[in-house]
Legacy VTK file of the C-alpha trace (Angstrom):
# vtk DataFile Version 3.0
C-alpha trace
ASCII
DATASET POLYDATA
POINTS 798 float
-63.553 18.613 -1.486
-65.207 18.986 1.914
-61.854 18.387 3.525
-60.271 21.307 1.690
-63.220 23.516 2.559
-62.692 22.632 6.189
-59.039 23.729 5.849
-59.783 26.991 4.017
-62.457 28.409 6.302
-60.413 28.475 9.546
-57.316 29.622 7.654
-59.137 32.693 6.283
-60.723 33.448 9.647
-57.486 33.260 11.624
-55.750 35.634 9.223
-58.639 38.129 9.235
-57.953 41.213 11.330
-61.490 41.521 12.699
-60.786 39.176 15.641
-63.856 37.068 14.851
-62.890 34.366 17.341
-66.492 33.340 17.819
-66.675 32.148 14.222
-63.532 30.043 14.754
-65.021 28.670 17.921
-68.167 27.729 16.030
-66.128 25.929 13.354
-64.217 23.727 15.815
-66.876 23.350 18.489
-68.377 20.289 16.818
-65.007 18.584 16.289
-62.252 19.662 18.696
-59.950 16.931 17.395
-59.669 18.919 14.141
-57.706 21.573 16.029
-54.580 19.474 15.578
-55.163 18.822 11.875
-52.829 20.591 9.389
-54.471 23.350 7.348
-51.516 24.418 5.134
-49.096 22.691 2.774
-46.404 23.190 5.440
-48.398 21.053 7.914
-49.239 24.065 10.072
-52.131 23.688 12.488
-54.499 26.512 13.363
-52.303 27.127 16.433
-49.172 27.631 14.268
-50.955 30.234 12.134
-52.302 32.111 15.151
-48.886 31.930 16.856
-46.694 33.377 14.067
-49.339 36.080 13.484
-49.229 36.992 17.205
-52.999 36.527 17.686
-53.161 36.282 21.460
-56.953 36.270 21.792
-57.305 33.573 19.121
-54.763 31.413 20.923
-56.590 31.884 24.203
-59.976 30.823 22.790
-58.548 27.846 20.899
-56.571 26.602 23.924
-59.718 26.751 26.045
-61.386 24.404 23.583
-58.623 21.787 24.007
-59.124 19.330 26.831
-56.498 19.728 29.633
-55.176 16.235 28.941
-54.269 17.149 25.346
-52.776 20.590 25.876
-49.264 19.206 26.197
-49.776 17.534 22.815
-50.802 20.879 21.312
-47.556 22.446 22.509
-45.534 19.573 21.025
-47.085 19.313 17.538
-44.646 20.320 14.742
-44.960 21.515 11.155
-42.860 20.435 8.164
-39.835 22.415 9.453
-40.090 20.871 12.906
-41.324 24.099 14.513
-43.718 23.952 17.454
-46.217 26.640 18.411
-43.632 28.061 20.779
-41.124 28.277 17.888
-43.614 30.357 15.925
-44.653 32.706 18.702
-40.976 33.265 19.595
-40.446 34.948 16.219
-42.996 37.658 17.046
-42.736 40.608 19.409
-45.971 39.716 21.207
-44.705 38.745 24.646
-48.253 38.409 25.918
-48.877 35.512 23.523
-45.708 33.813 24.782
-46.859 34.412 28.339
-50.159 32.697 27.546
-48.297 29.581 26.364
-46.026 29.676 29.401
-49.074 29.671 31.664
-50.287 26.550 29.917
-46.928 24.926 30.673
-47.234 25.814 34.367
-50.616 24.119 34.689
-49.580 20.874 33.012
-50.859 17.840 34.919
-48.494 16.737 37.654
-46.397 19.918 37.428
-43.867 17.913 35.369
-40.616 19.940 35.090
-39.130 17.386 32.715
-42.015 17.834 30.289
-41.756 21.630 30.500
-38.030 21.440 29.784
-38.763 19.167 26.830
-41.267 21.639 25.356
-39.044 24.691 25.954
-36.016 22.852 24.570
-37.771 21.315 21.547
-35.594 21.532 18.441
-36.642 21.900 14.836
-34.851 20.232 11.931
-31.978 22.721 12.180
-31.585 22.099 15.877
-33.044 25.474 16.861
-34.987 25.906 20.100
-37.664 28.623 20.540
-35.084 30.785 22.349
-32.674 30.359 19.427
-35.315 31.551 16.924
-36.279 34.438 19.191
-32.643 35.581 19.184
-32.755 35.853 15.389
-36.225 37.220 14.708
-37.738 38.709 17.840
-36.942 41.507 20.258
-34.773 41.579 23.336
-37.817 41.502 25.641
-39.002 38.194 24.192
-35.507 36.722 24.562
-35.256 37.844 28.190
-38.652 36.363 28.978
-37.915 32.976 27.374
-34.432 32.843 28.939
-35.911 33.493 32.359
-38.506 30.753 31.873
-35.805 28.311 30.722
-33.581 29.243 33.661
-36.272 28.124 36.082
-36.574 24.613 34.638
-33.408 23.746 32.744
-29.937 24.624 31.501
-29.761 27.789 29.371
-26.448 26.827 27.762
-28.066 23.844 26.028
-29.879 26.376 23.815
-26.666 28.107 22.699
-25.878 26.026 19.592
-27.742 24.423 16.741
-26.756 21.388 14.638
-24.302 23.165 12.265
-22.350 24.731 15.138
-23.817 28.216 14.805
-24.143 29.769 18.241
-27.013 31.851 19.533
-24.716 34.905 19.463
-23.942 34.219 15.794
-27.625 34.064 14.928
-28.405 37.262 16.849
-25.692 39.072 14.886
-26.911 37.584 11.583
-30.439 38.778 12.397
-29.010 42.205 13.333
-30.576 41.925 16.771
-27.640 43.695 18.369
-29.350 44.556 21.660
-30.103 40.853 22.068
-26.494 39.981 21.224
-25.216 42.439 23.833
-27.538 40.896 26.435
-26.264 37.378 25.663
-22.643 38.528 25.650
-22.967 40.104 29.077
-24.732 37.033 30.393
-22.250 34.543 28.882
-18.971 36.259 27.778
-17.577 32.943 26.469
-20.023 33.189 23.507
-17.613 35.688 21.903
-15.077 32.896 21.327
-17.519 30.430 19.733
-16.822 29.639 16.068
-19.159 28.327 13.391
-18.347 25.583 10.901
-16.387 28.079 8.750
-14.238 29.235 11.648
-15.989 32.595 12.019
-16.547 34.209 15.383
-19.355 36.688 15.945
-16.896 39.536 15.324
-16.114 38.055 11.894
-19.802 38.204 11.010
-20.258 41.696 12.442
-17.227 42.980 10.517
-18.806 41.831 7.243
-22.076 43.765 7.788
-21.530 47.084 6.073
-25.142 48.219 6.501
-24.965 47.836 10.300
-22.559 50.791 10.714
-22.831 54.448 9.822
-19.417 54.751 8.168
-20.060 51.964 5.648
-23.767 52.587 4.987
-24.779 54.225 1.709
-25.272 57.966 1.873
-28.902 59.017 2.262
-28.838 62.523 0.817
-28.438 65.867 2.532
-31.977 66.023 3.934
-31.956 62.521 5.409
-28.446 62.988 6.775
-29.611 66.153 8.515
-32.532 64.273 10.082
-30.175 61.449 11.094
-27.894 63.784 13.047
-30.798 65.713 14.608
-32.480 62.619 16.038
-31.501 61.840 19.652
-29.279 58.920 20.471
-30.488 55.835 22.284
-29.665 56.871 25.845
-31.270 53.927 27.618
-29.104 52.402 30.315
-27.963 48.981 29.174
-26.176 48.193 32.385
-27.816 46.251 35.194
-28.082 42.854 36.728
-28.121 39.783 34.563
-31.165 38.308 36.290
-34.555 39.893 35.639
-36.318 41.124 38.719
-40.000 40.388 39.075
-40.976 44.029 38.557
-38.902 44.269 35.377
-40.362 41.020 34.088
-43.952 42.080 34.754
-43.391 45.417 32.992
-41.915 43.695 29.938
-44.745 41.198 29.831
-47.458 43.809 30.069
-45.944 46.410 27.738
-43.511 44.391 25.642
-41.964 45.960 22.563
-44.625 48.664 22.470
-42.912 50.308 25.420
-39.577 50.186 23.602
-40.914 52.143 20.655
-42.924 54.638 22.685
-40.674 57.611 21.934
-40.681 56.976 18.194
-44.451 56.613 18.071
-45.021 59.720 20.198
-42.721 62.097 18.365
-42.791 60.663 14.847
-46.316 59.338 14.500
-47.236 59.290 10.834
-43.666 60.057 9.692
-42.525 56.696 8.386
-39.290 58.074 6.977
-38.241 59.569 10.323
-39.167 56.388 12.188
-37.078 54.369 9.726
-34.083 56.700 10.058
-34.352 56.657 13.863
-34.522 52.883 13.859
-31.435 52.736 11.666
-29.557 55.138 13.935
-30.321 53.017 16.983
-29.143 49.943 15.115
-25.858 51.708 14.261
-25.331 52.663 17.900
-26.084 49.134 19.125
-23.696 47.689 16.537
-20.881 49.931 17.782
-21.533 48.898 21.398
-21.493 45.227 20.431
-18.286 45.696 18.424
-16.527 47.227 21.424
-17.443 44.210 23.553
-16.348 41.703 20.909
-13.067 43.459 20.089
-11.981 43.047 23.694
-11.943 39.240 23.277
-10.396 39.134 19.778
-6.678 38.404 19.375
-6.732 37.015 15.844
-4.581 39.922 14.632
-1.610 38.490 16.538
-1.448 35.429 14.247
0.187 37.074 11.236
1.572 35.550 8.024
5.044 36.046 6.636
5.074 37.755 3.209
6.854 36.025 0.342
8.569 39.217 -0.882
10.625 41.816 0.952
9.957 45.538 0.730
12.600 45.957 -1.988
11.639 47.042 -5.482
12.477 44.992 -8.570
12.979 46.706 -11.917
13.405 43.402 -13.789
12.573 39.756 -13.058
14.441 36.702 -14.242
12.634 33.879 -16.036
13.784 31.267 -13.521
12.452 33.417 -10.697
9.122 33.746 -12.495
8.807 29.968 -12.902
9.600 29.408 -9.236
7.124 32.029 -8.117
4.374 30.593 -10.341
4.968 27.110 -8.891
5.023 28.448 -5.351
1.779 30.319 -6.010
0.147 27.165 -7.352
1.169 25.144 -4.301
0.183 27.980 -2.001
-3.271 28.114 -3.558
-3.794 24.388 -3.071
-2.359 24.273 0.444
-3.716 27.597 1.672
-5.539 27.399 4.980
-9.338 27.561 4.731
-9.418 29.877 7.721
-11.138 33.215 7.094
-9.420 36.578 7.229
-9.194 38.298 10.580
-11.958 40.714 11.657
-9.506 43.594 11.173
-9.042 42.827 7.470
-12.734 41.982 6.965
-13.771 45.325 8.489
-11.221 47.022 6.250
-12.716 45.323 3.169
-16.233 46.402 4.038
-15.140 49.891 5.090
-16.341 49.752 8.708
-14.268 52.522 10.239
-15.746 52.002 13.712
-14.370 48.447 14.037
-11.007 49.343 12.498
-10.579 52.283 14.880
-11.676 50.233 17.876
-9.174 47.433 17.138
-6.312 49.847 16.459
-7.157 51.912 19.544
-7.177 48.890 21.827
-4.309 47.094 20.061
-2.169 49.693 18.188
0.326 47.016 17.149
-2.403 45.254 15.145
-1.776 47.725 12.323
1.174 45.550 11.223
-1.004 42.441 10.794
-0.398 40.636 7.483
-3.022 38.394 5.882
-2.704 35.093 4.075
-1.869 36.779 0.752
0.926 38.834 2.261
-1.220 41.972 2.323
-1.306 44.444 5.174
-4.283 46.562 6.150
-3.263 49.330 3.742
-3.199 46.908 0.808
-6.714 45.743 1.614
-8.156 49.245 2.092
-6.717 50.481 -1.202
-7.668 47.358 -3.129
-11.321 47.617 -2.081
-11.502 51.421 -2.538
-12.280 52.045 1.123
-11.462 55.749 1.151
-12.491 56.397 4.757
-10.300 53.617 6.130
-7.412 54.804 3.961
-7.647 58.347 5.346
-7.654 56.963 8.884
-4.515 54.913 8.224
-2.454 57.386 6.199
-2.202 59.835 9.101
-0.653 57.236 11.414
3.089 57.051 11.989
3.024 53.345 11.124
1.900 54.201 7.596
5.504 55.050 6.676
6.302 51.346 6.960
3.027 50.026 5.619
3.369 51.859 2.288
6.517 49.848 1.524
4.718 46.512 1.798
4.756 44.123 -1.182
2.295 41.213 -1.224
2.774 37.647 -2.483
1.919 38.687 -6.062
4.674 41.304 -6.031
2.153 44.160 -5.921
2.671 47.415 -4.045
-0.156 49.526 -2.734
-0.003 51.499 -6.004
-0.637 48.306 -7.991
-3.763 47.732 -5.910
-4.868 51.320 -6.525
-4.558 50.623 -10.259
-6.340 47.263 -10.107
-10.079 47.256 -10.822
-10.844 43.738 -9.587
-12.842 45.066 -6.645
-13.898 48.334 -8.278
-17.693 48.614 -8.421
-18.243 51.962 -10.078
-17.136 54.359 -7.370
-19.333 57.020 -5.806
-19.576 59.512 -8.689
-22.500 59.741 -11.136
-20.973 60.104 -14.621
-18.191 58.195 -16.440
-15.999 61.297 -16.578
-16.239 61.833 -12.829
-15.727 58.122 -12.183
-12.477 58.238 -14.156
-11.436 61.424 -12.382
-12.108 59.755 -9.040
-9.898 56.828 -10.021
-7.145 59.182 -11.218
-7.331 61.159 -7.982
-7.289 57.934 -5.955
-4.222 56.699 -7.865
-2.493 60.049 -7.353
-3.277 60.115 -3.611
-1.848 56.638 -3.121
1.212 57.528 -5.200
1.903 60.530 -2.971
1.944 58.299 0.116
4.643 55.873 -1.048
8.342 56.412 -1.784
8.848 57.780 -5.282
11.154 54.972 -6.447
8.483 52.343 -5.701
6.628 53.578 -8.795
9.151 51.675 -10.944
8.522 48.336 -9.188
7.443 45.385 -11.353
5.024 42.832 -9.973
5.242 39.124 -10.829
3.496 39.809 -14.141
6.256 42.329 -14.995
3.875 45.264 -14.918
4.349 48.647 -13.304
1.487 50.339 -11.516
1.135 53.011 -14.235
0.834 50.417 -16.998
-1.615 48.417 -14.913
-3.763 51.488 -14.350
-3.960 52.309 -18.060
-4.716 48.706 -19.026
-7.465 48.272 -16.455
-9.094 51.649 -17.072
-9.053 51.638 -20.863
-12.725 50.712 -21.122
-13.666 53.368 -18.579
-11.634 55.917 -20.569
-13.498 55.025 -23.754
-16.861 55.322 -22.007
-15.860 58.650 -20.448
-14.683 59.988 -23.818
-17.982 59.090 -25.461
-19.951 60.639 -22.614
-17.906 63.859 -22.675
-18.258 64.186 -26.459
-22.006 63.510 -26.442
-22.627 65.850 -23.512
-20.545 68.639 -25.043
-22.279 68.218 -28.380
-25.738 68.348 -26.815
-24.895 71.329 -24.619
-23.281 73.239 -27.481
-26.421 72.670 -29.573
-28.574 74.122 -26.797
-26.169 77.036 -26.375
-26.267 77.786 -30.118
-30.061 77.782 -30.052
-30.031 80.208 -27.137
-27.499 82.412 -28.931
-29.688 82.428 -32.039
-32.716 83.504 -30.043
-31.004 86.326 -28.140
-29.134 87.495 -31.239
-32.434 87.797 -33.104
-34.020 89.570 -30.154
-31.290 92.212 -30.267
-32.500 93.425 -33.704
-36.208 93.076 -33.045
-36.481 95.476 -30.123
-39.815 95.542 -28.275
-42.118 98.232 -29.675
-40.094 98.736 -32.891
-37.971 101.674 -34.085
-38.540 105.287 -35.084
-37.574 106.635 -38.514
-34.123 107.644 -37.240
-33.422 104.133 -35.914
-34.087 105.034 -32.298
-36.055 102.390 -30.345
-39.533 103.604 -29.451
-39.374 102.254 -25.864
-35.814 103.427 -25.230
-36.851 105.694 -22.356
-38.632 102.885 -20.524
-36.660 101.631 -17.461
-37.241 98.025 -18.477
-35.613 98.614 -21.868
-32.175 98.904 -20.267
-32.845 95.666 -18.393
-33.893 94.045 -21.692
-30.660 95.172 -23.362
-28.393 94.016 -20.547
-30.045 90.587 -20.309
-29.957 90.131 -24.064
-26.250 90.942 -24.255
-25.527 88.752 -21.240
-27.471 85.873 -22.784
-25.583 86.170 -26.063
-22.175 86.462 -24.398
-22.705 83.570 -21.988
-24.166 81.233 -24.615
-21.316 81.880 -27.044
-18.789 81.427 -24.243
-20.300 78.056 -23.384
-20.193 77.118 -27.077
-16.477 77.901 -27.209
-15.848 75.839 -24.062
-17.784 72.830 -25.305
-16.119 73.072 -28.713
-12.722 72.982 -27.020
-13.797 69.735 -25.358
-15.021 68.287 -28.663
-11.748 69.098 -30.416
-9.485 67.719 -27.665
-8.132 64.162 -27.593
-9.351 63.525 -24.011
-6.586 61.320 -22.685
-6.202 60.119 -19.098
-4.534 63.283 -17.823
-7.287 65.480 -19.277
-9.901 63.873 -17.037
-7.917 64.631 -13.888
-8.217 68.424 -13.815
-8.839 70.123 -17.170
-12.060 68.450 -18.271
-13.947 68.911 -14.965
-12.982 72.586 -14.935
-14.113 73.091 -18.535
-17.384 71.265 -18.017
-18.070 73.240 -14.853
-17.493 76.514 -16.688
-19.554 75.350 -19.660
-22.505 74.359 -17.488
-22.263 77.670 -15.602
-22.386 79.806 -18.721
-25.100 77.642 -20.270
-27.307 77.968 -17.203
-26.689 81.711 -17.080
-27.555 82.037 -20.775
-30.881 80.226 -20.266
-31.605 82.464 -17.276
-30.737 85.607 -19.238
-32.914 84.514 -22.158
-35.926 84.069 -19.904
-35.244 87.454 -18.300
-35.128 88.995 -21.765
-38.440 87.360 -22.628
-39.988 88.618 -19.383
-38.778 92.175 -20.033
-40.235 92.011 -23.562
-43.627 90.906 -22.271
-43.703 93.622 -19.629
-42.683 96.265 -22.184
-45.330 95.304 -24.704
-48.147 94.395 -22.338
-48.680 96.881 -19.527
-49.738 94.784 -16.563
-51.529 96.976 -14.069
-52.668 94.223 -11.706
-50.014 92.823 -9.376
-51.229 89.238 -9.555
-50.983 89.277 -13.353
-47.378 90.464 -13.142
-46.678 87.831 -10.499
-47.994 85.064 -12.761
-45.849 86.394 -15.590
-42.718 86.266 -13.441
-43.614 82.776 -12.255
-44.100 81.555 -15.828
-40.751 83.065 -16.808
-38.900 81.440 -13.939
-40.515 78.022 -14.367
-38.091 76.685 -17.022
-35.175 78.179 -15.100
-36.213 76.391 -11.924
-36.759 73.108 -13.759
-33.407 73.405 -15.494
-31.711 74.116 -12.163
-33.580 71.300 -10.424
-32.608 68.601 -12.896
-29.119 69.834 -13.798
-27.915 71.023 -10.397
-26.720 67.588 -9.133
-24.520 67.122 -12.203
-23.343 70.728 -12.136
-22.592 70.442 -8.421
-20.414 67.363 -8.951
-18.340 69.033 -11.661
-18.125 72.314 -9.759
-16.788 70.488 -6.692
-14.322 68.563 -8.865
-13.118 71.806 -10.478
-12.708 73.558 -7.130
-10.850 70.578 -5.672
-8.445 70.512 -8.606
-7.716 74.226 -8.151
-7.199 73.813 -4.411
-4.932 70.803 -4.996
-2.842 72.858 -7.400
-2.532 75.699 -4.888
-1.712 73.290 -2.077
1.051 71.680 -4.116
2.602 74.961 -5.230
2.152 77.272 -2.252
4.020 76.900 1.047
1.824 75.183 3.645
-1.134 75.776 1.360
-1.353 79.495 2.347
0.404 82.452 0.639
2.795 84.223 2.985
2.044 87.612 1.485
-1.704 87.125 1.422
-2.367 90.184 3.610
-0.369 92.541 1.363
-2.517 94.962 -0.704
-0.487 94.227 -3.833
-1.239 90.500 -3.521
-4.864 91.032 -4.582
-3.615 93.017 -7.596
-1.173 90.175 -8.352
-3.993 87.590 -8.264
-6.291 89.649 -10.493
-3.595 90.313 -13.070
-2.446 86.694 -12.994
-5.965 85.395 -13.625
-6.457 87.977 -16.375
-3.102 87.019 -17.845
-4.205 83.380 -17.926
-7.705 84.005 -19.288
-6.751 86.413 -22.079
-4.020 84.311 -23.770
-6.210 81.230 -23.583
-9.013 83.199 -25.220
-6.666 84.422 -27.931
-5.422 80.869 -28.455
-8.999 79.671 -28.939
-9.626 82.472 -31.446
-6.458 81.791 -33.429
-7.158 78.050 -33.368
-10.588 78.714 -34.831
-8.837 80.578 -37.662
-6.318 77.774 -38.178
-9.030 75.103 -38.333
-11.307 77.030 -40.730
-11.266 76.595 -44.512
-10.862 80.384 -45.140
-12.971 80.798 -48.248
-13.705 84.106 -50.023
-16.641 85.049 -47.815
-14.574 84.519 -44.630
-12.185 87.346 -45.524
-14.986 89.861 -45.841
-16.332 89.886 -42.282
-15.507 86.897 -40.084
-11.717 86.798 -40.409
-11.136 90.512 -39.675
-13.383 90.271 -36.606
-11.579 87.146 -35.357
-8.111 88.618 -35.919
-9.127 91.861 -34.215
-10.386 90.024 -31.141
-7.323 87.767 -31.112
-4.961 90.771 -31.173
-6.940 92.485 -28.403
-6.712 89.507 -26.058
-3.057 88.913 -26.986
-2.148 92.521 -26.222
-4.105 92.391 -22.961
-2.338 89.152 -21.977
1.089 90.762 -22.425
-0.040 93.779 -20.408
-1.418 91.705 -17.533
1.655 89.444 -17.563
4.024 92.397 -17.166
1.816 93.864 -14.431
1.911 90.503 -12.646
5.696 90.516 -12.921
5.804 94.066 -11.547
3.577 93.136 -8.605
5.782 90.118 -7.892
8.934 92.262 -7.820
7.313 94.839 -5.564
6.085 92.085 -3.223
9.444 90.342 -2.990
11.728 93.411 -3.094
10.639 96.214 -0.772
11.408 99.412 -2.744
11.453 102.316 -0.330
12.769 104.984 -2.739
10.260 106.450 -5.173
12.839 106.690 -7.932
13.571 102.966 -7.789
9.876 102.146 -7.850
9.364 104.469 -10.834
12.165 102.742 -12.752
10.575 99.410 -11.950
7.215 100.527 -13.346
8.936 101.961 -16.433
10.828 98.717 -17.023
7.590 96.783 -16.715
5.708 98.976 -19.163
8.582 99.141 -21.703
7.761 95.859 -23.504
4.069 96.805 -23.397
4.772 100.117 -25.107
7.116 98.521 -27.657
4.543 95.854 -28.432
1.857 98.515 -28.849
4.087 100.685 -31.036
4.983 97.956 -33.504
1.694 96.036 -33.489
-0.766 98.923 -33.333
-0.788 99.748 -37.086
-1.664 96.143 -37.959
-4.157 95.946 -35.105
-5.732 99.242 -36.227
-6.281 97.966 -39.752
-7.992 94.790 -38.573
-10.011 96.684 -35.987
-11.262 99.115 -38.617
-12.103 96.229 -40.939
-13.988 94.448 -38.173
-15.834 97.614 -37.142
-16.734 98.373 -40.765
-18.206 94.903 -41.160
-20.295 95.387 -38.017
-21.554 98.789 -39.162
-22.321 97.451 -42.623
-24.402 94.703 -41.080
-26.261 97.166 -38.838
-26.836 99.593 -41.745
-28.412 96.820 -43.793
-30.679 95.574 -41.031
-31.605 98.693 -39.005
-33.400 101.911 -39.997
-31.616 105.233 -39.602
-28.564 104.796 -41.868
-27.452 108.432 -41.645
-26.911 108.219 -37.886
-24.803 105.082 -38.275
-22.648 106.713 -40.992
-21.976 109.671 -38.683
-20.915 107.349 -35.855
-18.706 105.406 -38.265
-16.902 108.562 -39.418
-16.520 109.843 -35.830
-14.808 106.750 -34.447
-12.301 106.720 -37.365
-10.783 110.162 -36.571
-9.194 109.421 -33.128
-7.976 106.053 -34.391
-6.239 107.667 -37.383
-4.632 110.225 -35.068
-3.232 107.453 -32.858
-1.938 105.677 -35.949
-0.024 108.800 -37.031
1.543 109.111 -33.572
2.721 105.482 -33.621
4.185 105.807 -37.117
LINES 1 799
798 0 1 2 3 4 5 6 7 8 9 10 11 12 13 14 15 16 17 18 19 20 21 22 23 24 25 26 27 28 29 30 31 32 33 34 35 36 37 38 39 40 41 42 43 44 45 46 47 48 49 50 51 52 53 54 55 56 57 58 59 60 61 62 63 64 65 66 67 68 69 70 71 72 73 74 75 76 77 78 79 80 81 82 83 84 85 86 87 88 89 90 91 92 93 94 95 96 97 98 99 100 101 102 103 104 105 106 107 108 109 110 111 112 113 114 115 116 117 118 119 120 121 122 123 124 125 126 127 128 129 130 131 132 133 134 135 136 137 138 139 140 141 142 143 144 145 146 147 148 149 150 151 152 153 154 155 156 157 158 159 160 161 162 163 164 165 166 167 168 169 170 171 172 173 174 175 176 177 178 179 180 181 182 183 184 185 186 187 188 189 190 191 192 193 194 195 196 197 198 199 200 201 202 203 204 205 206 207 208 209 210 211 212 213 214 215 216 217 218 219 220 221 222 223 224 225 226 227 228 229 230 231 232 233 234 235 236 237 238 239 240 241 242 243 244 245 246 247 248 249 250 251 252 253 254 255 256 257 258 259 260 261 262 263 264 265 266 267 268 269 270 271 272 273 274 275 276 277 278 279 280 281 282 283 284 285 286 287 288 289 290 291 292 293 294 295 296 297 298 299 300 301 302 303 304 305 306 307 308 309 310 311 312 313 314 315 316 317 318 319 320 321 322 323 324 325 326 327 328 329 330 331 332 333 334 335 336 337 338 339 340 341 342 343 344 345 346 347 348 349 350 351 352 353 354 355 356 357 358 359 360 361 362 363 364 365 366 367 368 369 370 371 372 373 374 375 376 377 378 379 380 381 382 383 384 385 386 387 388 389 390 391 392 393 394 395 396 397 398 399 400 401 402 403 404 405 406 407 408 409 410 411 412 413 414 415 416 417 418 419 420 421 422 423 424 425 426 427 428 429 430 431 432 433 434 435 436 437 438 439 440 441 442 443 444 445 446 447 448 449 450 451 452 453 454 455 456 457 458 459 460 461 462 463 464 465 466 467 468 469 470 471 472 473 474 475 476 477 478 479 480 481 482 483 484 485 486 487 488 489 490 491 492 493 494 495 496 497 498 499 500 501 502 503 504 505 506 507 508 509 510 511 512 513 514 515 516 517 518 519 520 521 522 523 524 525 526 527 528 529 530 531 532 533 534 535 536 537 538 539 540 541 542 543 544 545 546 547 548 549 550 551 552 553 554 555 556 557 558 559 560 561 562 563 564 565 566 567 568 569 570 571 572 573 574 575 576 577 578 579 580 581 582 583 584 585 586 587 588 589 590 591 592 593 594 595 596 597 598 599 600 601 602 603 604 605 606 607 608 609 610 611 612 613 614 615 616 617 618 619 620 621 622 623 624 625 626 627 628 629 630 631 632 633 634 635 636 637 638 639 640 641 642 643 644 645 646 647 648 649 650 651 652 653 654 655 656 657 658 659 660 661 662 663 664 665 666 667 668 669 670 671 672 673 674 675 676 677 678 679 680 681 682 683 684 685 686 687 688 689 690 691 692 693 694 695 696 697 698 699 700 701 702 703 704 705 706 707 708 709 710 711 712 713 714 715 716 717 718 719 720 721 722 723 724 725 726 727 728 729 730 731 732 733 734 735 736 737 738 739 740 741 742 743 744 745 746 747 748 749 750 751 752 753 754 755 756 757 758 759 760 761 762 763 764 765 766 767 768 769 770 771 772 773 774 775 776 777 778 779 780 781 782 783 784 785 786 787 788 789 790 791 792 793 794 795 796 797
């Protein structure tokens, strides 16, 4: 028990941050031999613990307690992993602690260079020297210091590899110590060609690190991205001599890594997020510099593989051919070379645009490189959903040949766009947007390849379209359920809002007079109350109609490409506006009923009214933003496909604005009438429906149908006047007359029927108001007055 107490006391003291070295000295002063005893389960001595914690003062005091004859033994003692004290201190950024140990080496008895070389070159169980571990875990300053010390007594190249063949450049890249890797590469350029046991060079490893580059790192959000671009770049001069001068060495030893981070600490002290972003930006810049150096020594792209299939489509495959291909695939899988893919294809898989651009800039012909599976760079980018790499490649002239490539499985680039083997959920938040992203991706790839390649069958006798539907069936089902549930929830909220604002319309603030006139009608806020109440009712009902159209649709694949995002965007817009209008109505009611004379009271009232609006906007804006962007993109894609060069030629003409307005009105009004008539077709039409609801619905349907015909003919007229320049007034007048002829004929023959339904709808509205509002005589007068001009128009039409 005493033995374990003796182990615990120094262990706690050495880890304490109060630098109580005198207590440690008191513990070991009676028995200095105990300094070399292990105090942890990993056989660490007190020196190991102080070394990996970077406790320079503790190391100094403990070393002074060791007799000079045993100090070499202290530097040689190893823990369970075979690490010496120098191994442990090399993993820290405390160069001063390493300097302290180096001074002990210089004063070894007899000034034995062989013994110093043995201590500096001591290997742990993995074959790692202290310099090797510093390359992975420590800073560039520590590496430079140890390398300089080794250069004075021994051969630096003996530290370049460990037992499994991993080089010191490999380990620096694995540890993401890119400044250290650049230093080693400039000191020994041959390190770039070293391969590990798996045949990977350092560029292979760097090309697989997505987080080390800006293009392949996850997005941080708008605010963090803004900070990232505002922070200055690392402008330190990396060039210079390979050998450290004495002045440079002394400065590094005295200041160490603290001098490296001086700018961050000065300008961003206390801002951990900014320091982290700045550190990440510097890492990205160092990774790009290292990649440029490594790409210059890489020629792996030149060793290409011959594809098994030509770039000729097959619309049917014979059974014998299928058996032969299956056998060849089996033998190919067993005999395939264990060599890894080239850095070009690895960088394409991980989406590192910087490496791909650097390779293709230095070696443009590398774009035709074909991998072991017969896939070119375009296959790989599309298969792994690397959108940025794809957009870089599709604009190249070589892409016209790459799109015709067929891999060893008989798959075109469109097959890979349809395959979900490497699909990990995309970058969109909801299932509907994920499916839309996949549909857009499939469409973009389809537009890049020759149209007849769509009919090509792979070795499983599947076209790309069939493969897409089979692989995305589960996603379609999930998206359908999400769209239905979201529409149902939103329509419920919209109906509740409509109920509230509809009730508020007939319970005016302050009440009514005997003649039905609102008491507070003359108040300025009453008009605001009325407008907001009507706007809230109209927008909520509009959103209900939109969400109901989603609920009643089948929601197939093509619906998720354009129509559904547009409808959801409109539905969310009207729903948000209805909530806003409802709160404005509530605020106007409060201010009408309670006269707030103090400004701060009114301010609190406004703040309370806007609180739910702000919360609704805060939590729903990300989703609304995604669908709004998707809707806008679909509209822009439609215009780009159907307009020359994406820009109307007659955009500057005054009539073009009229054409756009009438065209949009002509689209909106028939769709509205279709929704109204569909609601009639899908209703049960019982007795009570024919009294009020059906006449109102038919009246509205006829109004929107008539307006759609009018706007359509006006659009046609504007088109004729834009395309045919009519200089004579008589010709223009005939054109207008011809345009309005079907409108007049439609009005003449349909007006009697429309009049009857309009009167029936208006009567139902007035009957409802007469039952629920005071002042019936005034309403009867209004009802009789509006009938007279309508009857006169009816007589004229007949």
